[in-house]
Backbone as CSV, one residue per row, in Angstrom:
resi,resn,N_x,N_y,N_z,CA_x,CA_y,CA_z,C_x,C_y,C_z
1,MET,16.581,-15.200,-11.950,15.620,-14.513,-11.112,14.210,-14.908,-11.548
2,SER,13.313,-15.033,-10.571,11.952,-15.438,-10.908,10.939,-14.500,-10.261
3,ARG,9.715,-14.647,-10.697,8.577,-13.921,-10.139,7.645,-14.947,-9.507
4,ARG,6.904,-14.505,-8.519,5.915,-15.386,-7.903,4.522,-14.855,-8.215
5,TRP,3.644,-15.798,-8.483,2.280,-15.502,-8.891,1.289,-16.263,-8.016
6,VAL,0.063,-15.746,-7.968,-1.062,-16.470,-7.386,-2.038,-16.730,-8.522
7,LEU,-2.514,-17.967,-8.603,-3.539,-18.332,-9.568,-4.727,-18.852,-8.779
8,THR,-5.908,-18.342,-9.090,-7.143,-18.890,-8.526,-8.012,-19.351,-9.677
9,ALA,-8.723,-20.443,-9.447,-9.657,-20.956,-10.446,-10.846,-21.534,-9.700
10,LEU,-12.036,-21.302,-10.242,-13.256,-21.774,-9.606,-14.234,-22.214,-10.679
11,GLY,-14.820,-23.385,-10.465,-15.808,-23.868,-11.417,-16.450,-25.153,-10.940
12,LYS,-17.389,-25.654,-11.727,-18.100,-26.883,-11.383,-17.086,-28.013,-11.209
13,ASP,-17.247,-28.768,-10.121,-16.331,-29.873,-9.846,-16.461,-30.953,-10.917
14,ARG,-15.310,-31.423,-11.371,-15.245,-32.522,-12.337,-13.827,-33.068,-12.333
15,PRO,-13.649,-34.305,-12.759,-12.300,-34.880,-12.816,-11.406,-34.104,-13.786
16,GLY,-10.147,-33.969,-13.424,-9.163,-33.392,-14.337,-8.799,-31.947,-14.112
17,ILE,-9.481,-31.238,-13.227,-9.183,-29.815,-13.033,-7.747,-29.631,-12.546
18,VAL,-7.361,-30.358,-11.504,-6.006,-30.210,-10.949,-4.963,-30.565,-12.010
19,ALA,-5.177,-31.658,-12.729,-4.223,-32.083,-13.754,-4.078,-31.036,-14.853
20,ARG,-5.189,-30.479,-15.310,-5.141,-29.496,-16.403,-4.477,-28.191,-15.972
21,VAL,-4.811,-27.700,-14.762,-4.209,-26.454,-14.286,-2.710,-26.627,-14.106
22,THR,-2.309,-27.711,-13.437,-0.881,-27.897,-13.152,-0.078,-28.254,-14.404
23,LYS,-0.717,-28.863,-15.403,-0.023,-29.163,-16.664,0.395,-27.872,-17.362
24,ILE,-0.496,-26.894,-17.382,-0.169,-25.613,-18.017,1.052,-24.990,-17.349
25,LEU,1.057,-24.969,-16.020,2.187,-24.374,-15.299,3.469,-25.161,-15.543
26,TYR,3.372,-26.478,-15.541,4.544,-27.320,-15.810,5.107,-27.040,-17.206
27,GLU,4.235,-26.981,-18.199,4.694,-26.753,-19.572,5.307,-25.369,-19.755
28,LEU,4.930,-24.420,-18.901,5.517,-23.074,-18.961,6.794,-22.968,-18.122
29,GLY,7.203,-24.071,-17.511,8.423,-24.072,-16.700,8.240,-23.473,-15.316
30,CYS,7.018,-23.433,-14.829,6.729,-22.858,-13.510,6.928,-23.904,-12.421
31,ASN,7.145,-23.431,-11.209,7.294,-24.315,-10.061,6.193,-24.028,-9.052
32,LEU,5.387,-25.037,-8.757,4.309,-24.910,-7.785,4.919,-24.886,-6.387
33,GLU,4.614,-23.821,-5.604,5.217,-23.654,-4.281,4.247,-23.922,-3.144
34,ASP,3.005,-23.501,-3.282,2.030,-23.634,-2.204,0.651,-23.702,-2.839
35,SER,-0.237,-24.529,-2.254,-1.559,-24.624,-2.869,-2.616,-25.047,-1.859
36,ALA,-3.844,-24.709,-2.193,-5.033,-25.184,-1.502,-6.062,-25.432,-2.586
37,MET,-6.568,-26.651,-2.646,-7.558,-27.010,-3.657,-8.616,-27.857,-2.973
38,THR,-9.887,-27.515,-3.194,-10.944,-28.233,-2.502,-12.278,-28.106,-3.216
39,ARG,-13.158,-29.047,-2.913,-14.526,-28.983,-3.411,-15.401,-28.359,-2.326
40,LEU,-16.191,-27.383,-2.714,-17.145,-26.727,-1.820,-18.501,-26.826,-2.485
41,GLY,-19.390,-27.624,-1.890,-20.653,-27.889,-2.574,-20.336,-28.611,-3.868
42,GLY,-20.852,-28.143,-4.962,-20.552,-28.744,-6.261,-19.473,-28.000,-7.031
43,GLU,-18.832,-27.033,-6.382,-17.785,-26.229,-7.032,-16.407,-26.711,-6.588
44,PHE,-15.411,-26.531,-7.444,-14.024,-26.856,-7.094,-13.218,-25.563,-7.137
45,ALA,-12.468,-25.320,-6.070,-11.676,-24.093,-5.960,-10.192,-24.444,-5.913
46,VAL,-9.412,-23.687,-6.664,-7.959,-23.844,-6.711,-7.335,-22.510,-6.339
47,MET,-6.394,-22.544,-5.409,-5.569,-21.371,-5.095,-4.145,-21.887,-5.020
48,LEU,-3.275,-21.300,-5.797,-1.896,-21.749,-5.717,-0.914,-20.622,-5.968
49,VAL,0.253,-20.778,-5.357,1.366,-19.846,-5.550,2.416,-20.599,-6.347
50,PHE,2.918,-19.956,-7.382,3.959,-20.587,-8.188,4.995,-19.553,-8.580
51,SER,6.193,-20.055,-8.882,7.245,-19.172,-9.373,7.427,-19.431,-10.862
52,ALA,7.821,-18.361,-11.556,8.021,-18.439,-13.001,9.198,-17.550,-13.376
53,LYS,9.837,-17.882,-14.492,10.936,-17.050,-14.989,10.429,-15.636,-15.237
54,ARG,11.290,-14.671,-15.012,10.914,-13.268,-15.245,10.444,-13.037,-16.679
55,SER,10.968,-13.818,-17.599,10.617,-13.632,-19.010,9.184,-14.071,-19.330
56,LEU,8.540,-14.813,-18.433,7.165,-15.243,-18.669,6.227,-14.070,-18.354
57,SER,5.554,-13.581,-19.370,4.703,-12.396,-19.205,3.299,-12.767,-18.731
58,ARG,2.627,-11.789,-18.167,1.223,-11.951,-17.768,0.389,-12.335,-18.992
59,GLU,0.661,-11.688,-20.121,-0.111,-11.947,-21.335,-0.001,-13.408,-21.755
60,ARG,1.214,-13.974,-21.687,1.398,-15.376,-22.077,0.697,-16.309,-21.085
61,LEU,0.818,-16.009,-19.812,0.121,-16.814,-18.806,-1.384,-16.792,-19.052
62,GLU,-1.930,-15.614,-19.259,-3.374,-15.495,-19.494,-3.790,-16.213,-20.778
63,ARG,-2.965,-16.080,-21.831,-3.261,-16.731,-23.107,-3.276,-18.262,-22.942
64,CYS,-2.351,-18.797,-22.149,-2.284,-20.245,-21.938,-3.417,-20.758,-21.042
65,CYS,-3.937,-19.908,-20.168,-5.033,-20.301,-19.267,-6.399,-20.177,-19.928
66,ARG,-6.505,-19.364,-20.975,-7.796,-19.100,-21.609,-8.506,-20.372,-22.094
67,PRO,-7.820,-21.289,-22.823,-8.524,-22.507,-23.275,-9.003,-23.368,-22.102
68,LEU,-8.225,-23.409,-21.057,-8.602,-24.154,-19.857,-9.876,-23.557,-19.256
69,ALA,-9.884,-22.258,-19.108,-11.046,-21.572,-18.532,-12.289,-21.814,-19.383
70,GLN,-12.127,-21.784,-20.711,-13.273,-21.965,-21.600,-13.757,-23.411,-21.608
71,SER,-12.840,-24.371,-21.711,-13.263,-25.772,-21.830,-13.845,-26.322,-20.533
72,LEU,-13.324,-25.892,-19.384,-13.833,-26.381,-18.098,-14.786,-25.387,-17.431
73,LYS,-15.048,-24.278,-18.121,-15.917,-23.215,-17.579,-15.448,-22.778,-16.195
74,LEU,-14.162,-22.426,-16.110,-13.558,-21.968,-14.863,-13.378,-20.457,-14.895
75,ALA,-13.576,-19.838,-13.757,-13.202,-18.429,-13.591,-11.757,-18.457,-13.104
76,VAL,-10.832,-17.957,-13.914,-9.403,-17.993,-13.599,-8.901,-16.575,-13.392
77,HIS,-8.108,-16.391,-12.339,-7.533,-15.084,-12.032,-6.049,-15.256,-11.724
78,LEU,-5.219,-14.386,-12.287,-3.778,-14.382,-12.038,-3.380,-13.080,-11.369
79,LYS,-2.473,-13.181,-10.415,-1.969,-11.988,-9.735,-0.479,-12.173,-9.468
80,MET,0.315,-11.203,-9.904,1.735,-11.247,-9.588,1.919,-10.695,-8.180
81,LEU,2.688,-11.379,-7.360,2.915,-10.939,-5.989,3.929,-9.795,-5.958
82,THR,3.645,-8.797,-5.143,4.542,-7.655,-4.998,5.641,-7.968,-3.982
83,ARG,6.633,-7.128,-3.918,7.702,-7.304,-2.927,7.151,-7.308,-1.510
84,GLU,6.191,-6.421,-1.251,5.592,-6.348,0.083,4.875,-7.644,0.427
85,GLU,4.145,-8.189,-0.529,3.439,-9.446,-0.292,4.414,-10.599,-0.092
86,LEU,5.507,-10.570,-0.824,6.521,-11.613,-0.675,7.234,-11.527,0.666
87,ALA,7.306,-10.310,1.213,8.029,-10.096,2.468,7.152,-10.323,3.692
88,ALA,5.905,-10.742,3.491,5.008,-10.958,4.641,5.667,-11.912,5.618
89,ARG,5.710,-11.509,6.851,6.373,-12.289,7.891,5.364,-12.954,8.816
90,ARG,5.783,-14.060,9.325,4.987,-14.751,10.323,4.929,-13.913,11.586
91,MET,3.754,-13.839,12.187,3.564,-13.008,13.381,4.211,-13.607,14.616
92,GLY,3.920,-14.859,14.879,4.365,-15.492,16.105,4.100,-16.979,16.042
93,PRO,4.009,-17.610,17.206,3.835,-19.063,17.234,2.529,-19.511,16.572
94,SER,2.575,-20.697,15.981,1.413,-21.263,15.287,0.646,-22.202,16.200
95,TYR,-0.677,-22.134,16.075,-1.565,-22.994,16.858,-2.686,-23.507,15.970
96,LEU,-3.318,-24.596,16.420,-4.489,-25.164,15.759,-5.681,-25.058,16.695
97,ILE,-6.803,-24.626,16.160,-8.045,-24.574,16.920,-9.027,-25.523,16.243
98,THR,-9.671,-26.359,17.055,-10.724,-27.237,16.578,-12.011,-26.855,17.288
99,VAL,-13.070,-26.666,16.513,-14.399,-26.355,17.053,-15.327,-27.460,16.562
100,TYR,-16.072,-28.077,17.498,-16.929,-29.195,17.139,-18.213,-29.145,17.953
101,GLY,-19.350,-29.313,17.290,-20.618,-29.357,18.016,-21.795,-29.236,17.088
102,ALA,-22.962,-29.058,17.672,-24.191,-28.916,16.894,-24.089,-27.674,16.010
103,ASP,-24.535,-27.825,14.774,-24.478,-26.704,13.834,-25.483,-25.637,14.224
104,ARG,-25.056,-24.401,14.106,-25.938,-23.245,14.328,-25.306,-22.042,13.637
105,PRO,-26.120,-21.087,13.231,-25.582,-19.887,12.585,-24.645,-19.120,13.532
106,GLY,-23.589,-18.566,12.966,-22.720,-17.665,13.712,-21.467,-18.268,14.298
107,ILE,-21.242,-19.569,14.172,-20.044,-20.178,14.777,-18.780,-19.572,14.189
108,VAL,-18.692,-19.546,12.874,-17.468,-19.035,12.233,-17.261,-17.560,12.590
109,TRP,-18.318,-16.772,12.492,-18.185,-15.346,12.804,-17.773,-15.133,14.255
110,ARG,-18.411,-15.799,15.191,-18.125,-15.567,16.608,-16.684,-15.940,16.946
111,VAL,-16.201,-17.081,16.439,-14.819,-17.489,16.723,-13.835,-16.553,16.028
112,SER,-14.064,-16.272,14.748,-13.131,-15.408,14.013,-13.138,-13.984,14.565
113,ASN,-14.279,-13.512,15.029,-14.358,-12.180,15.618,-13.554,-12.104,16.919
114,LEU,-13.678,-13.124,17.771,-12.884,-13.158,19.000,-11.395,-13.102,18.664
115,LEU,-10.986,-13.909,17.680,-9.570,-13.949,17.287,-9.111,-12.604,16.720
116,ALA,-9.936,-11.993,15.885,-9.569,-10.702,15.285,-9.395,-9.632,16.359
117,ARG,-10.299,-9.613,17.342,-10.203,-8.621,18.418,-8.927,-8.809,19.246
118,ARG,-8.369,-9.995,19.261,-7.127,-10.269,20.007,-5.880,-10.122,19.128
119,GLY,-6.062,-9.749,17.862,-4.932,-9.566,16.955,-4.360,-10.867,16.418
120,VAL,-5.141,-11.942,16.502,-4.700,-13.256,16.024,-4.890,-13.319,14.511
121,ASN,-3.876,-13.824,13.811,-3.939,-13.967,12.356,-4.387,-15.383,12.005
122,ILE,-5.513,-15.502,11.286,-5.979,-16.808,10.806,-5.291,-17.073,9.478
123,THR,-4.561,-18.190,9.392,-3.846,-18.522,8.157,-4.552,-19.600,7.338
124,ASP,-5.479,-20.337,7.961,-6.212,-21.355,7.217,-7.490,-21.694,7.991
125,VAL,-8.579,-21.885,7.268,-9.850,-22.290,7.864,-10.460,-23.380,7.000
126,SER,-10.960,-24.401,7.646,-11.680,-25.459,6.953,-12.905,-25.794,7.791
127,THR,-14.063,-25.884,7.145,-15.283,-26.212,7.869,-16.004,-27.353,7.169
128,HIS,-16.772,-28.079,7.966,-17.566,-29.175,7.399,-18.821,-29.348,8.236
129,ARG,-19.934,-29.489,7.561,-21.218,-29.728,8.216,-21.676,-31.124,7.834
130,THR,-21.993,-31.937,8.836,-22.469,-33.291,8.555,-23.901,-33.222,8.058
131,SER,-24.335,-34.298,7.463,-25.686,-34.324,6.905,-26.657,-35.114,7.779
132,ARG,-26.371,-35.213,9.071,-27.302,-35.894,9.983,-28.636,-35.158,9.975
133,LYS,-29.719,-35.913,9.931,-31.051,-35.296,9.843,-31.485,-34.683,11.163
134,ASP,-31.236,-35.367,12.279,-31.741,-34.878,13.554,-31.009,-33.626,14.020
135,THR,-29.711,-33.695,14.184,-28.920,-32.536,14.601,-27.617,-32.515,13.807
136,PRO,-27.560,-31.723,12.752,-26.306,-31.654,11.990,-25.165,-31.179,12.886
137,LEU,-24.005,-31.780,12.702,-22.817,-31.390,13.454,-21.934,-30.521,12.592
138,TYR,-21.165,-29.667,13.249,-20.309,-28.716,12.553,-18.886,-28.881,13.072
139,LEU,-17.933,-28.929,12.155,-16.523,-29.028,12.499,-15.794,-27.882,11.825
140,MET,-14.997,-27.165,12.589,-14.180,-26.086,12.037,-12.753,-26.272,12.533
141,LEU,-11.806,-26.213,11.603,-10.390,-26.285,11.923,-9.740,-24.982,11.486
142,LEU,-9.009,-24.352,12.386,-8.326,-23.103,12.075,-6.847,-23.245,12.379
143,GLU,-6.027,-22.731,11.491,-4.604,-22.565,11.769,-4.411,-21.085,12.029
144,ILE,-3.716,-20.759,13.104,-3.574,-19.360,13.503,-2.142,-19.047,13.889
145,GLU,-1.820,-17.756,13.875,-0.553,-17.234,14.397,-0.889,-16.225,15.480
146,LEU,-0.311,-16.426,16.647,-0.568,-15.526,17.761,0.386,-14.344,17.731
147,PRO,-0.105,-13.168,18.082,0.827,-12.061,18.283,1.686,-12.401,19.505
148,ARG,2.919,-11.997,19.483,3.855,-12.364,20.550,3.384,-11.896,21.925
149,ARG,2.620,-10.833,21.990,2.202,-10.277,23.278,0.988,-10.986,23.881
150,LEU,0.337,-11.864,23.141,-0.886,-12.516,23.613,-0.552,-13.779,24.406
151,ALA,-1.063,-13.865,25.627,-0.853,-15.040,26.472,-1.765,-16.177,25.998
152,VAL,-1.182,-17.322,25.732,-1.923,-18.474,25.228,-3.022,-18.895,26.203
153,MET,-2.712,-18.922,27.474,-3.697,-19.358,28.467,-4.912,-18.417,28.499
154,ARG,-4.669,-17.138,28.309,-5.780,-16.173,28.278,-6.683,-16.450,27.074
155,LEU,-6.065,-16.673,25.907,-6.856,-16.988,24.717,-7.618,-18.293,24.927
156,GLN,-6.981,-19.277,25.531,-7.636,-20.559,25.809,-8.887,-20.348,26.667
157,ARG,-8.785,-19.555,27.709,-9.935,-19.271,28.576,-11.056,-18.576,27.791
158,GLN,-10.690,-17.597,26.966,-11.698,-16.875,26.182,-12.392,-17.800,25.189
159,LEU,-11.633,-18.685,24.571,-12.230,-19.647,23.638,-13.173,-20.599,24.374
160,GLN,-12.796,-21.032,25.563,-13.648,-21.934,26.341,-14.947,-21.234,26.755
161,GLN,-14.856,-19.963,27.115,-16.060,-19.208,27.476,-16.994,-19.085,26.274
162,LEU,-16.420,-18.793,25.124,-17.225,-18.692,23.911,-17.835,-20.049,23.560
163,ALA,-17.055,-21.105,23.678,-17.550,-22.453,23.377,-18.757,-22.790,24.244
164,LYS,-18.691,-22.427,25.498,-19.803,-22.695,26.418,-21.073,-21.962,25.950
165,ARG,-20.919,-20.696,25.547,-22.063,-19.924,25.056,-22.634,-20.514,23.763
166,LEU,-21.754,-21.052,22.913,-22.191,-21.619,21.632,-22.653,-23.070,21.744
167,GLY,-22.336,-23.716,22.848,-22.689,-25.124,23.000,-21.845,-26.043,22.141
168,VAL,-20.561,-25.694,21.990,-19.635,-26.498,21.190,-18.397,-26.822,22.026
169,GLU,-17.557,-27.688,21.489,-16.280,-27.989,22.114,-15.189,-27.274,21.329
170,VAL,-14.200,-26.732,22.038,-13.087,-26.033,21.402,-11.783,-26.547,22.003
171,SER,-10.808,-26.773,21.136,-9.464,-27.098,21.632,-8.452,-26.189,20.943
172,LEU,-7.404,-25.870,21.669,-6.311,-25.032,21.168,-5.024,-25.771,21.470
173,ARG,-4.216,-26.011,20.435,-2.936,-26.690,20.664,-1.873,-26.147,19.730
174,SER,-0.652,-26.224,20.176,0.464,-25.735,19.388,0.643,-26.600,18.137
175,SER,1.041,-25.967,17.052,1.336,-26.727,15.829,2.816,-26.628,15.485
176,GLU,3.621,-26.150,16.421,5.072,-26.063,16.211,5.628,-27.463,16.037
177,ALA,6.618,-27.625,15.185,7.197,-28.933,14.878,7.728,-29.642,16.122
178,SER,8.275,-28.902,17.064,8.838,-29.532,18.260,7.756,-30.157,19.134
179,VAL,6.510,-29.680,19.000,5.407,-30.205,19.800,4.767,-31.397,19.101
180,LEU,4.716,-31.348,17.784,4.094,-32.435,17.027,4.974,-33.643,17.090
């Protein structure tokens, strides 16, 4: 029997962060199950879910992460997942939303607010702003799960209306394996 944990780490970007974090887990006999790791500005963020033997205590995990946190100046946080968190179920069909256009304040909030009001669950967000001097461009990619009762075409129309108001382009497409 095993336990599942979430580990987050954040600190100044530098070579070796991924190798050092995953080496500790490997040496403790843990199995990496899911992860997201990225550079944001000059910072590097790690979020990962891993499984570990029940005999591996929080104290030992924290003790093994301490030298890593100190040497790389990382803020490290560990959380054991509860049964309720492990039982989280997918809401409904998965879709991808792409938003692209001139950068302006409020794009992320306006799109995420529309989705929240419709009961849509955002499972992943990635944004990027280009460094063009004249008109910086903004790209946002969202992975979402629709509630079963929400009509896709209705959401598509609402996203298009919002896109028009924001002056951006929006696309919505299924991410189900049978469609890809």
